[in-house]
N, C-alpha and C positions, 0 to 999 in steps of 0.2 A: 435684826434690829428690833428692839421692843417698842411698844406703844409709847412708853415714856420717853425713849430716846427720840422718837419721830416727833413728838410734841416739842422736845427741846430743840431739835433742829428747826422746826418751823418757827419757834420764838427767836432763835438766833438769826434766821433768815429775815424775819420781820424787823429785828433790830438793826441788822445790816442795811436793810432797805431804808429805814428811817435815817440811819447815820449817813448813808451814802448821799442822801439829799444835801445834808449840811456840808459834808466834805466836798462834794462836787461843786457846790455853789461857792465855797471858799476858794477852791482851786480855780474856778472860773473868774472869780474876782481878781485873784493874783495875776492870772493870765492877761486879763483886760488892762490891769494897772501897768503891766510892763510893755504894752503895745504903744505904738505912735498914735497921734491923733487921727491920722488917716485910717489906720487899722480899726480904731474904736468906731469910727463912722460906719465902716464896713460891717462891723459886728452888729451895730445898731439896725442896720438894714435887714440882716439875717434874722434878728430877733422879732421883728414885726411880722415876717413871714411865717414864723413857726410858733408864735405865742400861744395860739389856741389849738389844743389837741383835737377839739371837736372838728376842726377842718383839716387836720393832718392825720398822722398815724396814731395808732393806739385804740383804746376801748372808746367806742362811739355809742352813746345811748340816745342821741337825738336824731338819728337817721330813721325814717319810716322803715318798718320791717313787717314782712308777712309772718314771721315766726310768732306764735302764740295768739294771733288774732287775725280775723279777716277784715278788720276795720281800718287797716293801714296805720296802726298806732306805732309810735316809736318805742323803743325799749323803755324809756323813762315813763311813758304814759301807760304801760301795760302792768296790771297788778299781778305779776308773776316773774319768776326767774326766767329770763330770756338771754341767751348769749349766742354770738354769731362769729364764726371763723370765715372771714371774707377772703376774696382772692388775694389781697395784699398780705393777709396774715399766712395764707397757705404758702406763698412764695417766701415769706420771711423765714418760716420754720423749715422750709424745704420739704412740704408734705408730698409724699409720693402716691398715697391713696387717700380717699375720703376718710378713712379710719385714722390716719395721722392727724388729719385736720380735727376730727372729733375729739382726739385725745388732748388737744390743746385747750378744750373747754372745761369749765369747772367741774370737777368730780367725776369726769367720764373716764373709764378704763375700758378700752376696746381691744380685743385680741381675737384672732380668727384662724384656728386650725380648720382645714378643709371641711372636716365633719361637723364642726360647730357653727358654720356660717359666719355671719358677722356678729359674733358674741360681744355684748356691751353690758357692763355693770355700771349702774348709776343710781344713786340714792338708796342703796341697799338692795336694789332689785336687778335682775338680769333676764337675759333670754326674751321671751315673748312679752315680759312685763315692761320692757323698754321698747316702745313702738319706733320702728325705723321706716322712714317714708322717702319716696322719690318724687320731688316736686309736689309734696303734699298728698301722695297717693300711697296707701299701704297695700303691700302684697300679702299681708297676713301669713308670712312664712319666714321663719327666721334664717333659714339656709339661703334665702334669696337675697340676703343682705351681705354676702360675701363681698369684701371691699374690691372696688375697681379703681383704676388709675385716676388721679385727682385732676389731670389737666382739663377735662371737659367739664368740670364742676365750677360753678361761680361762688358758692358758699355752702357752708354746713351750719344749720340752725339747731339750737337746743332749747327745749321748753322743759322746765322742771315740774315734776309731779303730774297727776292726772290731767290729761288733755283730750279725753274721749269726746268732750263737746265739740272739738275741732276735727278730729280724725277718726272717730268711730271707736268701736271697742278695743280694749287693750290700754296700754300706756299708763299703767298705775305709777310706775317709776318716773316716767318722763317720755319725751319724744324727740328723736333726731330726724331732721329733714335735710336731704341731700338735693341741692338745687342746681340744675344743669344751666350752662351758659345758653342764652338765647340771643337772637338778633336784636339789635338795639338802634335807636335813632341817634344816640348820643355822640358817637365818634367812629372815625375810621380806625380800624385796628388791623395791624399786620404784624404778626409776631411768630418767633420760632425759638425753640429750646433744644439744645443738644447737651447730653450729660453722659458721664462715664464714671463708674465707681468700682470698688473692690468686688471680686467675684464676677467680673465682666458684666456688671449691672449697667445697662445702657438704656437711654431714652431719646427718641427723636419725636419732636411734636411741633405742630404749627397751628396758628389760629388766624382767621380772617373775619372781620366784620366790615362789610362794604355796602355802600348805597348804590343800587342799580339805577335809581332816578330819584325824584323828590318824594315818591310814595312807596318805594320798595327797598328793603334791606335784606341782605342774606348774611348768615354767619356760618362758618365751617371751622370746626375744631377737631384735630385728630392727633392721637399719640400711639406710638409703638414703643413697647418695653420689652426687655429680655434680660435674663440673669441666669447664671449657673448656679446661684444659690449658695448660702453659707452652710448648708447641710449637704453631705455627700450625695451625688447623683440626683439632686433635686434641681431641675431646670424649669424655668418659667418663661413663657411668652404671651403677651397680651396686646390687643389692639382696642382702641376706644374711639368712637366717632360720634360727634354731635353736629347735626345739620339743621338749620332753621331758616324760615323765610317769613318776614314781617311785611305785610301789605296794608297800607292805609287806603281802604276802598273808597271811603268818604271822609270828610273832615271828622265825623263822629263814629265811624265804623272802621275797625281794624281786624285783621286776622293773622294769626301766627300758626304755621305748620312746622312741627318739630319731629325729627327723627333721630333716635339714639341707638347706637349698637355697640355691644361689648363682646369680645371674644377673649377667653383666657384658657391656657393649657399648662398644666403642670406635669412633668414627668417624674415618676417615682415620688409622689408627694410625701412630705414629712409629716408624721402623725404624732410624734413625741418620742422622748427618751424614757426608757424604763427606770423607775426609781429602786434604789437599793433596799434589800431587806435588812433588818425588820422595818416594816412600813408603819412606824409609830413616831409621833412627835414630828420633828422637822424632816421633811422628805429630802433625800439627797440623790445625787446622780454621780456616776463615775466621770469626772470632768475630763479625764483623758480620752473618753469616747463621746464627748458631748455633741459632736458633729456627725456621729454615725447615723446612717439611715437603715432601719430594719424592714423597710418595705421591700416588696419584690422589685426586680430589675425594670420591669415594664409596667409598674403601677401608673395610674393615670387619674387626674382630675381635670375635667373640662367644663366650661360653661359658655353658653351662647345666649345673649339677652338682646331683646329689641323693644324699644319703646316708640310708640307713635302718639302724638298729641295734636289735636286741632282745637285751637284757642280763639274764640270769636268774642270781641269786646265792642260794646256799643254804649256810647255816652249820650244820654238823653239831654242832660244839661250839666252845669257845673256841680249840681248836687246829687245827681242820680246816674248810675251806670249798671250795666249788666254784663256778666262774662259767663260764657258757656265753654266747658272743656270736655271734649270727647277724648277718651284714653284707651289705648290698646297695648297690651304687653304680652310677649311670649318668652318663656325661658326654658332651656334645657340643660341639665346638669348630669354628668356622667362620672361615676366612681368605679374604679377597678384596682382594689388595694388589698393588702394584708395589713391590718390595722391595730393589733393588740400585741404587746410584747411584755414579758415578765421574767425577772430574775428567778433562778432557784434559790433555795434557802442559803446556799453558801456564796451566792453572787458570782458564780463561775460560769454559768450558762444562761442563755436566754430562750424561752419558748416563744415561738411566733404563732399566732392564732387569728381567728376572726377574718376570714376572707369574705370580701364584699364585692359584688357586682351589682351596680344599681344605676337606674336612670330616673330622673324627676323631671316630668313635662308639666309645665304650668302655663295657663292663659288666663288673662284678666281683660275684661272688656266693661267700660263704664262711661257714664256721662254725669257731669256736675254743672249745676246752674247756681250762680251767685249773683244777688242783687245788692248793691251798696247805695245807701242813701244817707246824705249828710244834711241834716236840717236843724230844726229847733222845736222844743217842747217846753211849754210854760215860760217862754222867753229866754230859755237857756239852750245851749248847743246840745244836740241830741243826734248821734250817729247810729245807723242800723245796717245790719248785714243779715240776710237770710237766703235760704236756698235749699236745694235738693240734690241728692246724689243717688244713682242707682248703678250697681255693678254686679257682674257675674264672674266668680273666680273659680276656676277648674284646675284640678291637678290629678295626674295619674302617676303612679310609681311602679317601677319594674325591679323588684328586689330579689336577689339570690344571695344567700349568705350561708357560710359554714363556720360554725363557732368552735369546732374542735381544733386541737393543736396541730399545726402544719408540720413543724420541725423544731429541733432545738439546736441553737448555734452557739459558737464561742464569740464573745464580744471582740471586735476588732479583727476577726479572722474567720470569714464565712463567705459562702456563695449566696448572693441574693435570691437566685432561682427566678422562675418566671410565673406569671399569674395562672397560666394553664396547667402548671404543675400542681396547683392546689385541687384536691379531689372535689368533684361536683361543680367545678367552675367552667367546664367546656361546653355546657348546654346553652349558653347564651342568655339573653334577657328573656324574662318571663313576667307577664303582666300581674300586678298586684292590685291593691285597693285604688279606688278613684273617689274623688269628692267633688261636689258642686255646691258652692255657697252663693246664695243670692242675697244681697243687702240693699234695702230701700231706706234712705235716710232723709231726715228733714232737720234743719238747723237754723238757729237764730242767735244773734248777738247784738248788744246794744251798749253804747257808752252814753250816759246821761250826766251832764254837768248838774250839780246840786248847788254849786256856787262858783265863783271865779276860780277858786283853788281846789275845790272838792268835786271829784267825779266818781260815779258808780259804774262799773263794768260788769255786765252779766252775759251769760251765754247758755244755751242748752241745746241738746241733740237728742233726736228720737231715732232709733235703729230698729228695723224689723229684719230679722235674719231667717232665711229658709235654708236648711241644710239637708243635702242628700249624700248618703254614703253607700258606695258599692264596694263590697268586700272582695277579697281575692277569690278568683273563680274556684268554685268547689268548696268554699269555707263558709260555714254558717256563723251568724246570720247573713244571708246574701245581701240585704240592703237595710238601711235605717234612714228614716225621715225625721227631722227635728226642726222646731222653730223657736225662736226667742224674740222678746221685745225689751228694749233698754231705753232708759231715760237718764242721761247724764248731764252735768252742768257745772257752771262756775259763777261765783259772785265775788267781786272784789271792789274795794274802794282805794282811791289814790288821793292823797292830800299834799299839795305843794306847800311845804313849810316856808320856803323862800323860792326865788327864781332858780336857784341852783340845787335845791335839795327837796326830796319828797319822802314821804313814808307810804307804805301800802299794806293791805291785808287782804287775804282771799280764802275762800273755801271752794274746793272742787271735788268732783266725784268721778269714778271710773267703773267700767264693767268689762269683763272679759269672759270668753266662752270656756267650757271645760278643756283642759290641756293647753290653754293659752292661745293656740291658733288652730282653727278648724281644718285648715288645709292639711295639717300633719297629724290630726287626731287619730287615735286608734279606737277599736271597738270598746275596750274597757272604759275609755274616757267619755264616750258619748252614748253608750247603751244603758246608763244607769238613770236616764231621765233627770239628769242634774240640771239645776238652774245656773244662771250666770254667777260668777264670782264678782264681788264688788270691792270698792276701795274708796277712800276719801283722804284728802290732804288739808291741813291748815298751814298757812304760810304768812309770815310777816317779814317785811324787808324795807330797804331804803335804796335809793339811787340818787347820786349826787355828783357835782363837780366841787373841786376844792383847789386851794392855792391859786386863785384868780383864773381858774379854767385850765391850768396846767395839768391838773390831775382829775381823773374820773373814777368813780368806785361804785360798786353794787354790793349789797349784803342781804342775805336771806336766811331765815331760820324756819324750819318746817317740822311737821309731824305727819307721816303717811301711815295709814292702816289698810292692810289688804285682808279681806275676809272671805270665808266660805269657799276656799279652794280644796280640791280633792286631796285627802289624806287617808292612810290605812285606818280602818276601824280598830280602836284600841281593844275591842272585845272579840274581834274576828280578823286575824291577819290576811285572810283570803278575801275580804271585802273592803270596799272603799266608800267613804262618807264625805260629805262636804262640811268640814269642821275646822279646816286650817285657818290660821291667822298669823300675820306677821306685822311688826311695827318698826318704822324706821324714823329716827329723829336726827336731824343734822343741821349744820351751818355751812354756808358757802360765802366766800369773799372773793371779789375780783377788783383789780385796780390797774390803772395805767397812769404813769406820771412822766411828764417831760421834765426830767431833773435839771437839765441845762439845755440850751439850744442844741447841743450835740448829743446828749445822753438821754436815752429814754428807757424806762423800766416798765415791764408789764408782767403780771402774774395773777395766779388765783390759788386758793386753797379750800379744800373741802373736807369736813369731818362728818362721818355718819356712824350712828349706832344702830345696827339692824339686828333683830333677833326674832325668833319664833315665839309667839304667845301660845300657840296651840298647833302642834305638828307631831304626827305619829307616822312612822314608816315601818315597813316589814323588814326584819332582819332574820334571815333563815326561815323559821317557822313561827316566830313570835312577833308581836307588835311592840315597838320601842318608841317612847316619847323623846322628842327633841326640843322640848320647851326650854327656852332660855338660850338656846344654841344660835349661832349666826349662819347665815346662808353661805354656800361655797362661792369661791371666786369673786367675793365682794369685799374690797379693801376698805378699812375704816378711814383712811386718809389718803388723799391725792393732792400733790402740789405741783404747780408749774410756775416757773420763774424765768424771765428772759431779760437781758440787757442788751441794747444796741447803741453803738457809739459811732458817730460820723467823724472819722479821723480827720479828713479833708473832704472837700466837695466830691472827690473821685474815689475815696476809700472809706469803707465801712467795715466794722468789726462787731461781732456779736457772740454772746455765750448764753446758753440755755440750761436749765436743770429741770428734771422731772423725777419726783419721788412717789412711789406706790407702796402702800403698807402691805404687810403680810396678809395672805388670804388662806382660808381653810379649804382643804381638799375633800372633806367629807362632812355630812351634816352632824356627825357626832363630835366634830371639832377636835378630834384626836390626831389629825394629820394636817400639816400646813407647809407652806413654802414661804421663805423669808421675804421681807421687804427689800426693795432695791431703789437705787438712785442712778439716773442716767444723765450724762453731761454731753452737750454737743457744742461745738464752736464753728464759727464761719467767718470768712472775710470776703468782701465783695469789692471788686474794682471796676470802675466805669471806664472801659476801653475807649469807647466813643460816647457821644451823647445818646446813642441808640442801642448800645450793647454793654452788658454787664457780664463779668466773669466772676463766678462765685466758687470758692473751694470750702468744702464742709466736712468736718469730722464727726461722725456719729458715734455714740457710746465711747467717749473719750477715755475712760478708765478700763475699758474692755471688761465690763462687768458680766459675770455669768448670772443669769436670772431667768425665772419662769414667767413667761407672758401669760401662761394659762396652765391649769392643772386639771386634768380629767378626773372627775369624782368616781367614775365607774371603775377605773383600773390604774389610777395614779400615774398616768403618763405625764411627763414634765415637758411642756413645750418651750424649748430653749429660745431666748430672744437673740437678736442679731448682735454679733460681736463688733468690735471696733472696725470702722470702715471709713475710707476717704472717698469723696465724690467731688468732681469738678464739672461745672455746668456753665454753659454759654447761653444767655438769653438775649435775643435780638429783637428790636422793635423797629419796624421799617417806617 
């Protein structure tokens, strides 16, 4: 699908969206006219309950959110693009992992082959340039963001553009924050979910939030998932646990202890489908073998993750409070696979290569102190937040790799063989490089009202980074020590044009270390005495309610520039210099509308134009400029649209659509994979007042599409085909 066609589709969708409002209201009026007087009275009662979407389902911009600020601002009050997929949204779309939830947010395209971790493209950037956090904590390692099951998460938050002033170095494209469920004082919760779908995909999960007494609450959430997978021989099993205890020690002092653990295992993980030769223009695969798995029979991916947080909060008075968070994380990931597959020139045979035996061990320990004060300055409201954070991030890798060709097989008719058959893979794990990153941070944020309708929101952060690198034993240089200092910030204004609509403008900056993340940096990236890469964003937008509060919308337009990242020296292909620059310009629109008391629509659309202003890479033995080219795996357009209709008080139906534009597979922009559109439908029946039964069809049209395309070897990561899932959700 061409870019012109995608724009046409978006225009048609917008037209249908607008027309559907008029048509639906006309139909509703006719239905009301044909009812008896008693029925009309009943309808009036229903209308009162659902008249305001701010109190019901849909886009909510007036709820306090931790996303994008430490001041407890609502989305409307924040001079930035902020979006949230809450628990209700995750259940509505049938999110199975936090990645599914992220994909419902404006402009996000998330895909995750095992070797690429939690790959996310947003606002023209990807990888380490989009910060991914767990409860506001960055692991500074992209492979640590591989998606885990959604049940234990309360919400996924998105902040557009540089947010280093909040979360530290990185995040020139934006930040995604995955927030775990915690014990709460609000309500007693007892719920369970059972689901079964195609490919023997099963989930069993339960959650409990319980008051032990007037001062203690506990919460336990657990999920078990398993699947045979839509790719041959790929089986997955995962467990996720979140346990927390909230204690009110005094009326002003509380403490939360939270433990989170995830385990995942994939047998014979799928690394992608080889593309046919010649590999020019649109990349293609043999669709008759699209579910073939070219990994060895006993290939394996495993991860074990544990989080521990101790959160102490003290309220001095109604204006001032302090929160201290100690956090500990350990993660271990194991890879044992044959990962690269290529067709011969006649597309009759496939060579399998790149055997990898690897382990990644990571540990993070840190402590963060935050103080919040809400007061006045010059007779006008002035809110302050400031604090410090210190953490130590350590990682050791155990890599063994063989890049030579292992064998040549016939598509659809071959023996997968075993990992130990690969020469050089019988010696076990061997220790490689280790890194230790110490970061000391101080941050400050303020919202100062300049008048009743105008506020100034500012923030800044200072980071001091000490980095120590121990090379693979026996390899020079044996160790490297580096340090950096960064100062990043944001300044924005918000003007309330009316009580229902505002406009805002902001300027924000970012900084990132060489290679994007120091935990995975190599000698070439850190041994050149490089300074930090920097970036900035200018953004203007608006947030509003419309049609008497039945509709809510946000709009943002932005420009982001990333500067001074490592590229090949144009004069010397064997050398690297800090000269790279990329610019992204885009628009994002989101809206939710209660079209009628029974029909609700929600959607978002994002356009981005991302290109390199200065980028040189080595091709063979020469330096080649990629100026004017677009980054790989970054779609120009992403659209989400969903309609939900309450047929009766006990029956609901819904349909959703997602469109992702074509993406380039190489920086020369000579290879690409086509755009795709996915549709899903669901129907939900209320069996009892405490139990819902949902049937959902994903990829309704059985589209064959690439979720991700590897730039190094053009492996095409095939998305899930059409599947049916049935789920029972019980609340006790």
